[in-house]
C-alpha positions as CSV (number, residue, x, y, z in Angstrom):
1,M,-117.9,24.3,11.3
2,L,-115.7,23.2,13.9
3,T,-117.0,19.8,12.6
4,L,-115.8,20.6,9.6
5,Y,-112.4,21.9,11.0
6,A,-112.0,18.7,12.8
7,S,-112.9,16.3,10.1
8,E,-110.7,17.8,7.3
9,H,-108.4,19.9,8.4
10,A,-107.4,18.3,11.8
11,P,-106.2,15.3,10.5
12,N,-103.6,16.4,8.5
13,I,-101.4,18.4,11.1
14,A,-98.8,17.4,13.8
15,S,-101.3,17.2,16.9
16,P,-104.9,16.4,15.9
17,D,-105.4,15.0,19.4
18,T,-104.7,18.5,21.0
19,V,-107.1,20.1,18.5
20,A,-109.9,17.6,19.2
21,H,-109.5,18.5,23.4
22,R,-109.9,21.8,22.3
23,I,-113.0,21.5,20.0
24,D,-114.5,19.7,23.0
25,R,-114.4,22.4,24.9
26,L,-115.1,25.4,22.5
27,L,-118.7,22.8,21.7
28,E,-119.5,22.8,25.4
29,F,-119.9,26.5,25.1
30,F,-120.3,27.7,21.4
31,G,-122.1,24.3,20.8
32,G,-125.9,25.4,20.1
33,M,-124.9,29.1,18.6
34,V,-123.9,29.4,14.7
35,A,-121.0,31.0,13.4
36,W,-122.6,34.6,13.3
37,D,-123.3,34.5,17.4
38,V,-119.2,34.5,18.1
39,T,-118.5,38.1,19.3
40,K,-117.1,40.2,20.9
41,S,-119.2,39.8,24.0
42,T,-119.5,36.0,23.8
43,C,-115.7,35.5,22.8
44,A,-115.3,37.5,26.4
45,A,-118.0,35.0,28.2
46,F,-116.3,31.8,27.0
47,V,-113.2,33.1,28.9
48,A,-114.8,33.8,31.8
49,A,-116.6,30.5,31.7
50,R,-113.2,28.7,31.3
51,V,-111.6,30.1,34.0
52,K,-114.2,29.7,36.2
53,G,-114.6,26.2,35.5
54,L,-117.5,25.1,32.5
55,A,-119.7,22.6,32.6
56,G,-118.2,21.5,35.8
57,R,-114.6,21.2,34.7
58,R,-111.6,22.6,37.0
59,P,-111.0,26.6,36.2
60,V,-107.9,27.2,33.7
61,K,-105.9,30.0,33.0
62,V,-106.9,32.9,30.7
63,E,-103.9,31.4,28.2
64,T,-105.8,28.0,27.8
65,A,-109.0,29.8,27.2
66,R,-107.0,32.3,24.4
67,T,-105.8,29.1,22.8
68,E,-108.9,27.6,22.5
69,L,-110.3,30.7,20.8
70,Q,-107.7,30.4,18.6
71,T,-108.4,27.4,17.3
72,L,-112.0,28.5,17.1
73,G,-110.6,31.5,14.8
74,A,-108.8,28.9,12.7
75,A,-112.1,26.8,12.1
76,L,-114.6,29.9,11.1
77,T,-111.1,30.7,8.6
78,Y,-111.1,27.5,7.5
79,A,-114.8,27.6,6.4
80,Y,-115.1,30.7,5.0
81,K,-112.0,29.5,2.7
82,A,-114.3,26.2,1.8
83,R,-117.4,28.6,1.3
84,K,-118.8,27.3,4.2
85,I,-120.2,30.8,5.0
86,S,-120.5,33.5,2.9
87,K,-118.1,36.7,5.2
88,P,-115.5,36.1,7.8
89,V,-116.2,35.8,11.1
90,F,-113.2,36.9,13.6
91,V,-112.7,35.8,17.0
92,T,-111.9,38.4,19.9
93,L,-109.0,37.0,21.8
94,P,-107.9,38.5,25.4
95,G,-105.1,40.0,25.8
96,K,-101.7,37.7,25.8
97,S,-99.8,36.9,29.0
98,P,-96.4,38.2,29.5
99,P,-93.8,35.5,29.1
100,R,-92.4,33.4,32.3
101,E,-89.6,34.4,33.0
102,R,-89.3,32.2,36.2
103,W,-86.2,29.9,35.8
104,L,-83.7,28.0,38.3
105,T,-80.5,28.6,39.8
106,R,-78.3,25.5,39.6
107,S,-78.7,25.2,43.4
108,E,-82.4,25.3,42.7
109,A,-82.1,22.5,39.8
110,A,-80.2,20.2,42.4
111,R,-82.8,20.7,45.0
112,L,-85.5,19.6,42.1
113,V,-83.6,16.4,41.3
114,A,-82.6,15.3,44.6
115,G,-86.8,16.1,45.5
116,A,-87.4,13.0,42.7
117,L,-85.2,10.9,43.8
118,G,-87.1,10.9,47.5
119,F,-84.9,13.9,49.3
120,S,-85.9,17.2,51.0
121,P,-83.6,19.6,52.8
122,V,-84.4,20.4,56.3
123,E,-81.5,23.3,56.9
124,F,-79.7,25.6,55.1
125,D,-77.2,28.1,56.2
126,R,-77.2,31.5,55.6
127,N,-76.8,31.9,52.4
128,G,-79.7,29.3,51.5
129,K,-77.1,26.7,50.9
130,V,-78.9,23.2,52.0
131,K,-76.7,21.9,54.8
132,K,-78.5,18.6,55.7
133,W,-80.9,16.4,53.3
134,E,-83.5,14.5,54.6
135,R,-84.7,11.2,52.3
136,V,-88.5,11.3,52.7
137,G,-89.9,8.9,50.1
138,A,-89.2,6.4,47.5
139,P,-87.2,7.8,44.6
140,S,-89.3,8.6,41.5
141,Y,-86.4,7.9,38.8
142,H,-88.5,8.8,35.6
143,V,-88.9,12.0,36.7
144,A,-85.3,12.7,38.0
145,R,-84.2,11.5,34.5
146,F,-87.3,13.9,32.7
147,I,-85.4,16.8,34.7
148,L,-82.1,16.4,33.6
149,I,-82.6,15.7,29.9
150,A,-84.9,18.9,29.7
151,L,-82.4,20.8,31.8
152,Y,-79.5,19.6,29.6
153,T,-81.2,20.4,26.1
154,G,-84.2,22.4,26.4
155,T,-86.7,20.6,25.1
156,R,-90.5,20.7,25.8
157,H,-92.2,19.0,27.9
158,E,-93.9,16.6,26.0
159,A,-91.3,16.1,23.7
160,V,-89.3,14.6,26.5
161,L,-91.4,12.3,28.0
162,T,-92.5,10.4,24.5
163,M,-88.7,10.2,23.6
164,R,-87.6,6.8,22.7
165,W,-84.4,4.4,22.2
166,G,-83.4,3.8,18.8
167,V,-85.8,5.6,15.4
168,N,-89.4,5.3,15.1
169,S,-91.9,7.1,13.5
170,S,-94.3,8.3,16.9
171,S,-92.5,10.5,18.5
172,G,-88.6,11.5,19.1
173,W,-85.6,9.2,19.7
174,F,-81.8,9.3,21.0
175,D,-79.3,7.9,18.8
176,L,-76.5,7.1,20.9
177,D,-74.0,5.7,18.0
178,R,-74.2,9.4,16.8
179,R,-75.0,11.2,19.7
180,I,-78.1,13.0,18.3
181,L,-81.0,13.7,20.0
182,Y,-84.3,13.8,17.2
183,R,-87.1,15.7,19.0
184,R,-89.5,14.0,16.8
185,G,-90.1,10.9,14.9
186,E,-88.9,9.9,11.5
187,G,-91.8,11.6,8.7
188,A,-93.3,13.1,11.4
189,T,-94.6,17.0,10.7
190,D,-92.9,19.5,12.6
191,T,-94.9,22.3,14.1
192,R,-94.4,25.6,15.4
193,K,-92.8,24.4,18.5
194,R,-90.2,23.5,16.3
195,R,-88.7,19.7,17.4
196,T,-85.5,20.3,15.3
197,P,-82.5,17.5,15.9
198,A,-79.3,18.3,18.2
199,P,-76.3,17.4,19.9
200,I,-76.5,15.1,22.7
201,P,-74.7,17.0,25.4
202,D,-71.3,15.7,26.8
203,R,-72.8,15.8,30.7
204,L,-76.3,13.6,29.4
205,D,-74.8,11.6,27.2
206,P,-73.2,9.2,30.2
207,H,-76.3,9.2,31.5
208,L,-78.2,8.3,28.4
209,R,-76.1,5.3,27.7
210,R,-77.0,3.9,32.0
211,W,-80.3,4.7,31.0
212,R,-80.5,2.5,28.2
213,T,-79.0,-0.5,30.2
214,M,-82.4,0.1,32.5
215,T,-84.7,0.9,30.6
216,N,-86.8,-0.5,27.4
217,I,-88.8,1.9,25.8
218,G,-87.1,5.5,26.7
219,P,-85.8,7.1,29.8
220,C,-89.2,8.2,31.2
221,E,-90.6,5.1,31.5
222,Y,-93.1,4.0,34.3
223,E,-93.7,0.4,35.0
224,D,-92.8,-0.6,31.4
225,R,-94.7,2.3,29.2
226,L,-93.6,6.3,28.8
227,T,-95.6,8.4,31.0
228,R,-97.9,11.2,29.3
229,R,-97.7,13.7,32.5
230,Q,-95.8,14.4,34.8
231,K,-98.4,16.2,36.8
232,T,-98.3,13.9,40.4
233,G,-94.4,12.9,40.3
234,W,-94.0,16.8,39.3
235,A,-95.8,18.0,41.9
236,R,-94.0,15.9,44.7
237,A,-90.4,16.9,43.6
238,R,-90.9,20.3,43.9
239,D,-92.9,20.2,47.0
240,L,-90.0,18.3,48.2
241,A,-87.3,20.8,46.8
242,K,-89.3,23.4,48.6
243,L,-89.9,24.9,45.1
244,G,-92.9,27.4,44.8
245,S,-96.0,26.8,42.4
246,E,-94.8,28.8,39.8
247,V,-92.1,26.3,38.7
248,T,-93.8,23.8,36.1
249,P,-92.5,21.4,33.8
250,H,-91.6,24.5,31.1
251,T,-89.7,26.0,33.5
252,L,-86.5,23.9,32.8
253,K,-86.6,25.2,29.3
254,H,-86.2,28.5,30.7
255,T,-83.7,27.3,32.8
256,S,-82.2,25.6,30.0
257,I,-82.0,28.8,28.0
258,T,-80.6,31.3,30.6
259,W,-77.9,29.5,31.9
260,M,-76.6,28.7,27.8
261,L,-77.0,32.7,27.7
262,Q,-75.3,33.5,31.0
263,D,-72.7,30.9,29.9
264,G,-71.9,33.0,26.8
265,V,-73.6,31.1,24.1
266,P,-73.9,33.1,21.5
267,I,-78.2,34.0,21.0
268,W,-78.3,32.1,17.4
269,E,-76.6,29.0,18.7
270,V,-79.0,28.8,21.4
271,A,-81.7,29.2,19.2
272,G,-80.5,26.0,16.9
273,F,-79.9,24.1,20.0
274,T,-82.9,24.1,21.7
275,G,-85.8,24.8,18.7
276,T,-86.6,28.4,19.4
277,S,-86.3,31.5,17.4
278,E,-83.7,33.6,17.8
279,D,-86.6,36.5,17.9
280,T,-88.1,34.7,21.1
281,I,-84.9,34.2,22.8
282,R,-84.1,37.8,22.1
283,R,-87.5,39.0,23.4
284,T,-87.7,37.1,26.5
285,Y,-84.3,36.0,27.6
286,G,-81.8,38.5,25.7
287,H,-81.4,40.5,29.0
288,H,-79.8,37.1,30.6
289,A,-77.1,37.7,28.1
290,P,-73.3,38.8,29.1
291,D,-73.4,41.1,25.7
292,Y,-77.0,42.6,26.1
293,L,-76.8,46.7,25.3
294,P,-73.5,47.1,25.1
295,A,-73.5,49.8,23.4
296,A,-75.5,51.6,26.6
297,R,-73.1,49.9,29.1
298,K,-70.3,51.6,27.4
299,A,-72.0,54.5,27.3
300,F,-71.6,55.3,30.6
301,R,-67.9,54.8,31.0
302,G,-65.0,57.7,31.6
303,H,-65.3,61.4,31.8
304,N,-66.6,62.6,27.8
305,L,-70.1,61.6,28.8
306,G,-72.6,64.5,27.8
307,R,-69.7,66.8,26.4
308,N,-70.8,66.2,22.2
309,L,-74.2,67.5,23.5
310,K,-72.7,70.7,25.2
311,E,-70.6,71.2,22.3
312,K,-73.4,71.5,19.9
313,A,-75.3,73.8,22.3
């Protein structure tokens, strides 16, 4: 069933390599089973094995195993619709993790950029503001560029890393003449991770024009190639900034959305700019907006609270 899904369906979606990777992990556990062996207990055992470290691999979070099981469920549904199995087989998923809410203050973001450039704070005042910096390593300019682009645009980690100069079909790109960023290549299939175009922010534009003169392929290139991951460089910048391990590259998208809401940008506009659904923004970030639950806030003003209730009683 997984092979069928990989060969017939996966090549037609936007990220076949990602699906192939998930199928490899699924086959390491379910490869010797038939479809009817996919039960609540085997799904739970798969999650436990992945969290512990399946087949000698590094342990993963429950959310990663959950995503892989979703791929298994999609493969089984595809097989049923293709009449390869006689009845549907349902996958039991672990509970969904609560949404991450960690976002950076502006001073933390500045420390992160400084960390990418090789600086680390060595002295703080009583309010936590940095009083003294020390350069402790060589700069990683591609990491600093990644941080600034993600903060200013709210674009996802993978999309930022693959951004190029000029139109192309394989990934997103910057149109500096029209001041528009395209989060996916020309003709590429869109996914649920909506990679919609957006205007280049005023503060980011001069940085991009300067970086264009310093790089050949895209802003996040390193040694004449685009980086696929920021694990080492990101971890180093975060450590030098003295931030915790809960700060991940995805934290930058959270931060961008949170800052816009705190500045009073309407939810619908934030959704359009970042390529995130309005429902997700309301559910995950809505409490950061200054007009969050305005009716409830106004209900506790004045001296008339409860008067109508007493009169009715």
